[in-house]
C-alpha positions, 0 to 999 in steps of 0.5 A: 507467532515467533518473530521468524514466522511473522517475518515470513508472513510479512515477506509475502507482500514484498516478494509478490511486489518484487515479482509483479513490478517488472511484469507490470512494466512489461504490461505497461508497454502494451496496455495504458499505464493508467489502466494497470495503475488503477487495477493495482489500486483496486487490488490494494483496496481489496487487500486493505478491506480484508485487513480492516476486518482483522480480529484476534482470531484471524488465521495466518492464511487470511493475513497472508492472502491479504498481504499477497493482494497488497503486494500484487496491487502495489507491484501493478501500481508502482511501475506503470505509475512511475512510467506514466509520470516519467513519460509525461515530462520533457527529457530535460526535466527528468531529474526534476520529475524523478526527485519530485516523485521521490519527494512526494513518496517520502512526504506520504510515508512521513504523513502516514507514519505520523498519522499511525503514531497519533492513532497509537498514542490516542488508543494505547498511550504510553502502555506496552503491548500486552494481552490486556491491551488487545482490544485497544490494539485491535481498534488501532489496527482496524482504524489504521487499515480503514484509513488506508482503505479510504486513501486507496479509494481516493487514489483509485478514483484519481488514477481512473480519472487521469488523462489517457496517454 
């Protein structure tokens, strides 16, 4: 695919999250944030499961649908989860809660990127991305999505079991 076409496909995730997050915030006022966040995790789980099944022959429709699910799931999860966190602390501790939440997110991103770099180095080493490296690249992608799926399964369980508010 051209870079522009690939970018449009990847953009589906961000757009669907941007649309869903404010709606999830409105739903969180009527439904327990725990339930919405857990539903979001389950939708992300389905998206990562679909992505873990990618092959070199996967259609752009398949990839687009999977990314759309990820965006919807992330949107459903993020706003209610942030709302639950910020609502669980005293007003005098909002700054600490907000910074702790952002620190946790940053640490998670750093951990995830480090893990992906380790997997890429293991499977591909210093070689460049090319048609000859397609099997190794697909193994890397598959493992990364399967690991993400495992983390989301854990997050779904934790989200479902957390306290009612």
